[in-house]
C-alpha positions in Angstrom: 181.2 154.4 34.9 178.5 152.9 37.2 179.4 150.0 39.5 176.9 147.8 37.5 178.8 148.4 34.3 182.1 147.8 36.1 180.8 144.5 37.5 179.6 143.4 34.1 182.9 144.2 32.5 184.8 142.5 35.3 182.8 139.3 35.0 181.9 139.1 31.3 184.9 140.9 29.8 187.3 138.0 30.1 184.7 135.5 29.1 183.7 137.4 25.9 187.3 138.3 25.0 188.5 134.8 25.4 185.5 133.4 23.4 186.2 135.9 20.6 189.9 135.1 20.5 189.1 131.4 20.4 187.0 132.1 17.2 190.1 133.8 15.7 192.2 130.7 16.3 190.3 129.1 13.4 192.0 131.5 11.1 195.4 130.3 12.3 194.2 126.7 11.9 196.6 124.6 13.9 194.9 121.2 13.6 195.1 118.4 16.0 194.6 115.3 13.8 193.4 111.9 15.0 196.3 109.3 15.3 194.4 106.1 16.0 195.7 106.0 19.5 195.3 108.7 22.2 193.7 111.2 19.8 190.4 109.5 18.9 188.4 112.4 17.4 186.7 111.6 14.1 188.4 114.5 12.2 191.1 117.1 12.7 190.1 119.7 15.3 191.7 123.2 15.6 194.0 123.5 18.5 196.0 126.1 20.5 192.8 127.6 22.0 195.0 128.1 25.1 196.5 131.1 23.3 193.2 132.8 23.6 193.1 132.1 27.4 196.6 133.4 28.0 196.2 136.5 25.8 193.0 137.3 27.7 194.8 136.9 31.0 197.6 139.1 30.0 195.4 141.8 28.5 193.1 141.7 31.5 196.0 142.0 33.9 197.3 145.1 32.1 193.8 146.7 32.0 193.2 145.9 35.7 196.5 147.4 36.6 195.7 150.6 34.6 192.2 150.8 36.3 193.7 150.4 39.8 192.1 147.0 40.3 195.5 145.5 41.1 197.9 147.0 43.6 200.4 149.6 42.5 203.2 147.0 43.2 201.8 144.2 40.9 204.7 144.6 38.5 207.2 144.3 41.3 205.8 142.0 43.9 206.1 138.6 42.1 202.8 138.7 40.2 204.7 139.8 37.1 207.0 136.8 37.4 204.1 134.3 37.6 202.6 135.9 34.5 205.9 135.9 32.7 206.4 132.2 33.4 202.8 131.5 32.3 203.3 133.2 28.9 206.7 131.5 28.4 205.2 128.1 29.1 202.3 128.9 26.7 204.9 129.8 24.1 206.7 126.4 24.5 203.3 124.7 24.1 202.4 126.8 21.0 205.7 125.8 19.3 204.8 122.2 20.0 201.3 122.7 18.7 202.5 124.4 15.5 205.7 122.5 14.6 205.9 119.6 17.1 208.7 118.5 19.4 209.8 115.4 21.2 208.5 114.5 24.6 212.1 114.7 26.0 212.6 118.2 24.5 209.4 119.4 26.1 210.5 117.9 29.4 213.8 119.7 29.2 212.2 123.0 28.3 209.6 122.9 31.0 212.2 121.8 33.5 214.4 124.8 32.5 211.4 127.1 32.9 210.6 125.6 36.3 214.1 126.1 37.5 214.1 129.7 36.2 210.9 130.4 38.1 212.5 129.1 41.3 215.7 131.2 40.7 213.7 134.4 40.0 211.9 133.9 43.3 208.7 136.0 43.2 208.6 136.4 47.0 208.9 132.7 47.6 210.0 132.1 51.2 208.9 129.3 53.4 210.0 129.9 56.9 212.2 127.2 58.6 213.2 125.6 55.3 216.6 126.3 53.7 216.4 128.3 50.5 218.1 125.6 48.2 215.4 123.1 49.4 212.7 125.6 48.8 214.0 126.3 45.3 214.2 122.6 44.4 210.6 122.1 45.7 209.3 125.1 43.7 211.0 123.9 40.5 209.6 120.3 40.9 206.1 121.6 41.8 206.0 123.7 38.7 207.2 120.9 36.5 204.5 118.6 37.9 201.7 121.1 37.4 202.7 122.0 33.8 203.0 118.4 32.7 200.1 117.2 34.9 197.6 119.5 33.2 199.1 118.4 29.8 198.7 114.7 30.6 195.1 115.2 31.6 194.1 117.4 28.7 192.6 114.6 26.6 188.9 115.0 27.2 186.8 118.0 26.3 186.4 120.3 29.3 188.2 118.1 31.8 191.6 119.6 32.3 190.7 123.2 31.6 187.4 123.1 33.5 189.1 121.5 36.5 191.9 124.1 36.3 189.3 126.9 36.4 187.8 125.4 39.6 191.3 124.9 41.1 192.1 128.5 40.4 188.9 129.7 42.1 189.8 127.6 45.1 193.3 129.2 45.1 191.7 132.6 44.9 189.6 131.8 48.0 192.8 130.9 49.9 194.7 134.0 48.7 191.9 136.4 49.6 192.7 135.6 53.2 195.6 138.0 53.0 194.5 141.6 53.8 195.5 143.8 50.9 195.7 146.8 53.3 198.7 145.3 55.1 202.0 147.1 54.6 203.5 144.3 52.5 200.7 141.9 51.4 202.9 140.4 48.6 201.4 139.1 45.4 198.5 137.2 47.0 195.7 139.8 46.5 196.8 140.5 43.0 197.0 136.8 42.1 193.6 136.1 43.7 192.2 138.7 41.2 194.0 137.1 38.3 192.9 133.6 39.3 189.3 134.6 38.9 190.2 136.3 35.6 191.9 133.2 34.3 188.9 131.1 35.4 186.6 133.4 33.5 188.8 133.3 30.4 188.7 129.5 30.6 184.9 129.7 30.7 185.0 131.5 27.3 187.2 128.8 25.9 184.9 126.1 27.2 182.1 127.4 25.0 184.1 126.1 22.1 185.8 123.2 23.8 182.9 121.3 25.3 181.3 120.7 21.9 184.7 119.5 20.7 185.2 122.4 18.2 188.5 123.7 19.6 191.2 122.2 21.8 193.5 124.0 24.3 196.6 122.4 22.9 199.9 122.3 24.7 199.9 126.1 24.7 196.9 126.0 27.0 197.9 123.0 29.1 201.5 124.2 29.7 200.4 127.9 30.2 197.5 127.2 32.6 199.6 124.5 34.4 202.4 127.1 34.9 200.0 129.7 36.1 198.4 127.4 38.6 201.9 126.2 39.7 203.0 129.8 40.4 199.8 130.6 42.2 200.1 127.3 44.1 203.5 128.4 45.4 202.0 131.6 46.8 199.1 129.6 48.3 201.8 127.5 50.0 203.5 130.7 51.3 200.3 132.3 52.8 198.7 128.9 53.9 200.5 125.6 53.6 202.1 123.5 50.9 199.5 120.9 51.7 196.7 123.3 50.9 198.2 123.9 47.4 198.5 120.2 46.9 194.9 119.6 47.9 193.8 121.9 45.1 195.7 119.9 42.5 194.7 116.4 43.7 191.9 115.8 41.1 194.6 115.8 38.4 197.6 114.7 40.5 196.2 111.4 41.7 195.4 110.1 38.1 198.7 111.4 36.8 200.9 109.8 39.5 199.1 106.5 39.7 198.9 106.1 35.9 202.6 106.8 35.6 203.4 104.2 38.3 201.0 101.7 36.7 202.7 102.0 33.3 206.2 101.9 34.9 205.2 98.7 36.8 204.1 97.1 33.5 207.4 98.1 31.9 205.7 100.6 29.5 207.2 104.0 28.6 205.9 106.9 30.6 207.0 109.3 27.9 204.8 108.1 25.1 201.1 109.0 24.5 198.7 106.4 25.8 195.1 105.8 26.9 195.6 104.5 30.4 194.4 107.4 32.5 191.3 106.9 34.5 189.4 109.4 32.4 190.5 107.6 29.3 189.1 104.3 30.6 185.7 106.0 30.9 185.9 107.3 27.4 187.1 103.9 26.1 184.0 102.3 27.8 181.6 104.5 26.0 181.2 107.5 28.3 180.7 110.9 26.6 183.2 113.7 27.2 180.9 116.0 29.1 179.9 113.5 31.9 183.6 112.6 32.3 184.4 116.3 32.6 181.6 116.9 35.1 182.9 114.0 37.3 186.3 115.7 37.5 184.7 119.0 38.1 182.9 117.5 41.1 186.2 116.2 42.4 187.8 119.6 41.8 185.1 121.5 43.7 185.3 119.0 46.6 189.1 119.6 46.8 188.7 123.4 46.4 186.2 123.6 49.2 188.5 121.5 51.4 191.4 123.8 50.6 189.5 126.9 51.4 187.9 125.7 54.7 190.3 123.2 56.3 192.4 125.0 59.0 196.1 125.1 58.1 197.0 122.8 60.9 194.8 120.1 59.6 195.7 120.5 55.9 198.2 117.7 55.9 195.6 115.3 57.2 193.0 116.5 54.7 195.6 116.0 51.9 196.4 112.4 52.8 192.8 111.6 53.5 191.7 112.8 50.1 194.7 111.2 48.5 193.8 107.8 50.0 190.2 108.2 48.9 191.1 109.2 45.4 193.6 106.5 45.1 191.1 103.9 46.3 188.6 105.0 43.6 191.4 104.9 41.0 192.4 101.3 42.0 188.7 100.2 42.1 188.2 101.5 38.6 191.3 99.7 37.4 190.2 96.4 38.9 186.7 96.6 37.5 186.4 98.7 34.4 190.0 98.3 33.5 189.9 94.6 33.6 186.7 94.5 31.6 188.2 96.7 28.9 191.3 94.5 28.7 189.2 91.4 28.4 187.2 92.9 25.6 190.4 94.2 23.8 189.3 97.9 24.1 
């Protein structure tokens, strides 16, 4: 096969397969119905489009392994563990999409999965830190990424599109590792799969941006878990601050909104419309401009993560966190107050 054909298959294969599988999700017909609160669509919309993304990722990984595009050790170097946790998280989300489960049960299941990932240890070693501390940090990080993506998956294209950009940024960092080294670990293989996942998300966005299909918890938990696993490896080959920079566009809104609701004495476990992106939607913004705004934030953080030297990553993280938090507070004091005064 010519290199042109290989390049086409490499770039368009995941996009087309994901888009085709998304179309098949209409046959399963798991509808996400409006509830008069957080879900404000006019009519029920098919959900669980995330299944198409995850199946595309899994199939592409297998085909790439068979074609020699992944290392011969990809089933043993930790890559397989990241993929397994991703599929397991997607399965939890699918059960919730199909039959529903309480917020507390989802938290327990995702926490169990996060702890399992830390215990399985796909090459996770951070020098100078004791292993129990590393394992606790890994479990907490994965729990945050899974639930963070889920919290932010309430506007067409925002969470999934931002996740695709974050994964491309992660790939840029992971590609620093020379695959010809005697023991490169999972970084080169995961870099390849990060691009694959981003392409699969692109196929999904063809359905999601017009509002015809939602990712559902299967997509949010699955992609959140995949990014979480990849982020740990980013922390191993670079710094934990680099991984955190990549997730900042979602992390800032999630953390500050949770703190805001806790301060007001409101439950952080119930669905709401208090996130920054939801304030824009409540004020009349369309979904695509809101998504594009977060994509810009995501690209800024991805470029910072790829280009800031490891020794300066901590300063970049706190600088970007302060900037993002300032914008969040400014929106809350202006647009938030106006919406409250108008009863919206």
